[in-house]
N, C-alpha and C positions, 0 to 999 in steps of 0.2 A: 890350217888345221885339217887333218885328214884321218879318217877312220878312228876318231876319238883320241887322236894324239896331236899335240901342239908343240912347236919348237920356238924358243926364243934365242936369237943369236946377236952377236955384236956387243956393243958397249953395255946395253941394258942387261944382257946375260952375264957379262963379266961382273957387273956391279952386284947382281943378285947372288952369284956364286962366290965371289971373293970378299966383297964388303959385307953383305948381309949373311954370308955363310949358309946359304940355302943348301938343304940336303934332301936326299931321297926320303919320301914319306911326308914331307911338309906340304901343307895345302895353301893354295893362293887363289884369289879371284883373278881371272884373266879375261881378256877381250880380244876379239878379232875385228874391232871397229864396227861391228854390226850387232853382236850379241855378247853377253857376259856369261862366264861359266865358272863353276867351282872345279878346280883341278888339283891334282897331286903330282909332285915332282917325282919323276922316275930316275932322272940322271941330271946332275949339275956338275959340269966340268969345263974349265976354260971359258971359251966364249959361246958355249952351247948349253942350254937348259931344256930338258924334255919333260913335258907334262902329260899325264893321263887325265882326260876330261872325265869328271865324275857326274856332273849334272848341269843343266842350264840354270841361270839365275834370272829372276824377274828384274827387268830394267825399265822402269817407268820413264816415259819421255818427259822432258821439261817443256812446259808450255808458258808463254807462246814461243814461237821461233824468232829469236831476237837477233837482229843485225846491229852491232854497235859501230857507228861511224864516229871515230874519235880523233880530235885534232892532234896532230903530231906535236909532242912536247919533248923535253930532254929525255933521252932514251932510258935512263934508269927509272924514271917515274912512269914512262909509257909502258915499260915492261911490268911494273907493278899493276898497271891498269889491265894488261893482258892476263896476268895471273888471276886477279880478282874477278874479272869478267868471265873467265873460264870457270872458276869455282861457282859462279852464280848461274851458269847454264847458257851463256850466249852461244848461238850457233855459228855466227860469222862476225869477224871484226875487220873493219876497213880503216886503215890509217888515212887521215885527211890533212893535206897541206892547206893552211889558211893564210889570209893576208897578214895577220899579226903574229903568225908563228915565226920561230927563228929561221933565218935563211939557211939553206943547205940541208934541212932535215929530209925533204922529199928525196933528194938524190942519195943521201946517205942511208936512207931506210932500206934500199935494195940489199945492202950488205948485211943487214940485220935479219933478213927473212928466215934464214936457217935457225938462228938463235931464237927468234920469236916463236917459230913453230915448235922448237924444243920446249920452251917455257909453257906453251899451251898444252903440249902433250903431257908434261910432268904435272902441271896443275890439274889436268883432266884426270890423271891417275889418282892424285891425292883426293879429288872430289868424288872418285868412284864413278866417273862418267864412262859410258861405253865408247864414245868417240870424242876426240879433241875438236875444238872449233876450227873452222877455216880462217887462216890469216891471209887476207887478200893483199895484193900489191897496193902500195900507197897511191892515192889519186889526188888530183886538185879539187878544190871545193866545188867548182862548177859541175864536176862529174859526180861528186858524192850525192848531190841533191836529185840525181836521176835514179837513185836506189829505189827499187820497187818493193812495196809492202802494203798491206791493207791499212795499217796505221803507222803514221810517220810523225815523230815528235822532235821538235827543235828546241833544245834547252836555252832559255834566256835567263839573264840575271834578275830582271825586273820587268814589270809591265805586261806580264803574261799570266794566264790563269794557272793555278796549281795543277800539276800532272794528274793527281787523283780526280780532279773535278772534270776532266775532259775524256777520261777513259770510256770506251763504249759500254753501253748497258748489256749488250749481248756479246759474249766472248766465247770463242771456241778454241779447243786445244791446238788446232792447226793454224791459227792466225799468225801472220807474219807481221812483226813490229820492227820498225827501224828507228834508231835513236841517234841524233846528231848532237855531239857534245864538244864544247870548247870554243875557242882557244883561251889561253890565260889572259890575253889582252882584250878579250871580248870580240864580238862580231863587228865587222864594218857594216855600214848602211847598205853597201852593195851586196854583201853576203846575205843580209836579212831580206833584201828585195828578191834575190835569187831563190832563197828558200820559200818565201811566200808565194812567188810566182809558180813554183813547182808543187805547191799544195801542202807544204809541211805545216803542222800545227805548233805554234810557239807555246811552250809550257815553262813553268817555274818550279823549283824545288824549295822555295822559301826566300826570305829576305837576306840571308847571308851569302857572301861570295865564296864559292867553293872552288877548290882546285879541280882540274880536269878529271883526274883519276877518282877523286872523291865523288864528284857529281855523277860520273858514269856508274860507279858502284851503287850509289844511292838510288838512282833512277832505275837501274836494272832490278834491284831488289823490290822496288815498288811494282814494277811490271810483272815479275815472276809471281809475286804474292797475289796480285789482282786477278791473275788467270788461274789460280789454284782452285 
């Protein structure tokens, strides 16, 4: 964006101009991944849409700054998790290969990077976020537990205190929270020991067994609301 003028090019511009039939004079909310603005279309043609910026928009930050470390599962459901985590305000998502996950997912995930980034970007736009979350390259479980944050929670199916019970009494908007979720077959004892040795707090979402994507969405919602 320069001098109060912004341009959109490529596939997104073609979709706006041809599918949504955007025309001069229509107003949209736009973002440069730092701030949001109310803007009016000056020109919409082919793969180029030109906006005139009218005014900045208030863009409250989501607190806390959440990193979701999610066990790799079948990609259609993992993509659902990306979509919902983005809508709920996650800042960063790290795919994690676990002992009981399906073989080959770690290697195959590299080919999905561009698609996952697009899903995050589109979900971010739907949720009216200023910027999309970072989708990090997939890592092995041992690397995931080195993720740094002031508060780190390791979801367990049973035998752990409820998430709400262990949240810190003093919470600040800039707090970093990491959440480790999955896999479908449950954690191995070795993975539990690695997480415990790294200082992760085991927590539970209740007595029912949840799918990875459901558990992730539920835990993120609890965290976001606790920090409001």
